C-alpha angles and dihedrals in degrees: 000000000000120000090205112126115248091225122041114252113254124230119233090259092047093048091048092055091042091055089053091046092048090052093048098037092219136011147163121244089254092053090050092045092050093061097047115113124248129298086049121196117242114283088243089058091055089048092050092051090052091049089052091050088051091052090049089054091239093119137020130198141206126207114246111179106310095336133082112227111209125212129183118251092205133034125247088249093052090050093048092047093052092043093051093043089053090049091049093050099040104031102031099032092246092298110142088189092058091042094051094041091053093057094041090053097039091051091045092231110183122224095257093051091046091051090049092050093049092044090052092048092049091048092049089049092240093133 
C-alpha cells in the first residue's frame, strides 16, 4: 500500500490563498490579491500560486470576460481530513492512539476537559 498522500500537501502560501478562496467560494486573482495583508507579494506571485494550485488539481477556473474565476475542487474539511490522515499514517505509524495522545499532551488537555470532549463526541454520535 502506498504512503503517498491522496491530496498534494499545500505550501504556506498556497494554504493561505486556499483559506481565502474557501471563505469566498470563488474569486479572481485580483480579488484574492486585494485581501492579502501588507506587505503583499507581487500580483504575479499570487497569479503563479493560483496556477500551481490549478496544476495540482486543487482549484479549477472558468473564464469570465478577461478574468479567470477560481473555485476550489475540494472543501476545507476534505483537505484537513486528508492532511490529518496522512499525518496519522506517516508520522504516527497509523496509530490513532499515538495520534490522539500527541494532541492531548501537546495541547495540555486536562482529564476533565478530555472527558468532556469525548462525552460530547459520543453524544453527538461522532465516534
